[in-house]
KEZAGU-560923 format. One record per residue: residue number from 1; residue in one letter; chain; y, z, x of N, C-alpha, C in turn. Coordinates in nm, 2 decimals, decimal comma, m for minus. Layout:
BEGIN
<NUM a A <Y Z X> <Y Z X> <Y Z X>>
...
This chain:
BEGIN
<1 m A <10,35 3,40 m2,65> <10,44 3,36 m2,75> <10,57 3,44 m2,74>>
<2 v A <10,68 3,37 m2,75> <10,82 3,44 m2,75> <10,85 3,47 m2,90>>
<3 k A <10,90 3,59 m2,92> <10,94 3,63 m3,05> <11,09 3,66 m3,06>>
<4 i A <11,15 3,64 m3,17> <11,29 3,68 m3,19> <11,29 3,78 m3,30>>
<5 q A <11,35 3,90 m3,28> <11,35 4,01 m3,37> <11,49 4,04 m3,40>>
<6 k A <11,52 4,09 m3,52> <11,65 4,13 m3,56> <11,65 4,28 m3,58>>
<7 l A <11,75 4,35 m3,50> <11,77 4,49 m3,51> <11,85 4,53 m3,63>>
<8 p A <11,84 4,66 m3,67> <11,92 4,70 m3,79> <12,07 4,67 m3,77>>
<9 s A <12,12 4,66 m3,65> <12,26 4,64 m3,62> <12,29 4,49 m3,64>>
<10 g A <12,19 4,41 m3,66> <12,21 4,26 m3,68> <12,19 4,18 m3,55>>
<11 q A <12,18 4,25 m3,44> <12,16 4,19 m3,31> <12,02 4,13 m3,30>>
<12 l A <12,01 4,01 m3,24> <11,88 3,94 m3,22> <11,83 3,97 m3,08>>
<13 v A <11,70 4,00 m3,07> <11,64 4,04 m2,94> <11,52 3,94 m2,92>>
<14 i A <11,52 3,88 m2,80> <11,41 3,80 m2,76> <11,30 3,88 m2,69>>
<15 t A <11,18 3,87 m2,73> <11,07 3,94 m2,66> <10,98 3,83 m2,60>>
<16 i A <10,95 3,85 m2,47> <10,86 3,76 m2,40> <10,73 3,83 m2,36>>
<17 p A <10,62 3,76 m2,34> <10,50 3,83 m2,30> <10,51 3,91 m2,17>>
<18 k A <10,44 4,02 m2,17> <10,44 4,11 m2,05> <10,39 4,03 m1,92>>
<19 l A <10,29 3,96 m1,93> <10,23 3,88 m1,82> <10,34 3,79 m1,76>>
<20 l A <10,41 3,72 m1,85> <10,51 3,63 m1,80> <10,63 3,70 m1,73>>
<21 a A <10,67 3,82 m1,79> <10,77 3,90 m1,72> <10,73 3,95 m1,59>>
<22 e A <10,60 3,99 m1,58> <10,55 4,04 m1,45> <10,55 3,93 m1,35>>
<23 y A <10,50 3,81 m1,39> <10,49 3,70 m1,30> <10,63 3,66 m1,24>>
<24 e A <10,73 3,67 m1,33> <10,86 3,63 m1,28> <10,94 3,75 m1,22>>
<25 g A <10,88 3,87 m1,22> <10,95 3,98 m1,16> <11,06 4,04 m1,25>>
<26 l A <11,05 4,01 m1,38> <11,15 4,06 m1,47> <11,13 4,21 m1,51>>
<27 r A <11,24 4,28 m1,52> <11,23 4,43 m1,55> <11,34 4,46 m1,66>>
<28 k A <11,32 4,57 m1,72> <11,41 4,62 m1,83> <11,55 4,62 m1,77>>
<29 g A <11,65 4,57 m1,84> <11,79 4,57 m1,80> <11,83 4,45 m1,72>>
<30 m A <11,74 4,36 m1,68> <11,78 4,24 m1,61> <11,86 4,15 m1,70>>
<31 e A <11,94 4,06 m1,65> <12,02 3,97 m1,73> <11,97 3,83 m1,70>>
<32 l A <11,97 3,75 m1,81> <11,93 3,61 m1,80> <12,04 3,53 m1,86>>
<33 d A <12,06 3,41 m1,81> <12,16 3,31 m1,87> <12,08 3,21 m1,95>>
<34 f A <12,14 3,18 m2,07> <12,09 3,07 m2,15> <12,16 2,94 m2,12>>
<35 k A <12,09 2,84 m2,10> <12,15 2,71 m2,08> <12,10 2,61 m2,18>>
<36 k A <12,18 2,54 m2,24> <12,14 2,44 m2,35> <12,07 2,33 m2,28>>
<37 h A <11,96 2,29 m2,34> <11,87 2,18 m2,30> <11,86 2,09 m2,42>>
<38 k A <11,83 1,96 m2,40> <11,82 1,86 m2,51> <11,72 1,91 m2,61>>
<39 d A <11,61 1,98 m2,57> <11,50 2,02 m2,66> <11,51 2,17 m2,69>>
<40 g A <11,61 2,24 m2,65> <11,62 2,38 m2,68> <11,71 2,45 m2,58>>
<41 f A <11,65 2,56 m2,52> <11,72 2,64 m2,42> <11,64 2,66 m2,29>>
<42 i A <11,71 2,68 m2,18> <11,65 2,72 m2,06> <11,70 2,86 m2,02>>
<43 l A <11,61 2,95 m1,98> <11,65 3,08 m1,94> <11,65 3,08 m1,79>>
<44 e A <11,76 3,13 m1,73> <11,78 3,14 m1,59> <11,81 3,28 m1,55>>
<45 i A <11,73 3,33 m1,45> <11,75 3,47 m1,41> <11,88 3,48 m1,33>>
<46 k A <11,97 3,57 m1,36> <12,09 3,59 m1,29> <12,07 3,64 m1,15>>
<47 k A <12,12 3,59 m1,05> <12,11 3,63 m0,92> <12,18 3,76 m0,90>>
<48 g A <12,12 3,86 m0,83> <12,19 3,98 m0,79> <12,19 4,09 m0,91>>
<49 k A <12,13 4,05 m1,02> <12,12 4,15 m1,13> <11,98 4,21 m1,13>>
<50 v A <11,98 4,34 m1,08> <11,85 4,41 m1,07> <11,83 4,50 m1,19>>
<51 g A <11,71 4,49 m1,25> <11,68 4,58 m1,36> <11,62 4,71 m1,31>>
<52 k A <11,59 4,80 m1,41> <11,54 4,93 m1,38> <11,39 4,92 m1,36>>
<53 k A <11,33 4,99 m1,26> <11,19 4,99 m1,24> <11,12 5,09 m1,33>>
């Protein structure tokens, strides 16, 4: 399940399951692009943006 949380600063943060992140090779600090889709959003991993291990 994906969760949206609100930080004290008012910023919204999306949390995805650890297994999904590991499967896709996502790491802390990586950047994703949001693209509008007729039924919601599509997340696209930005090429060349490497997160911290």
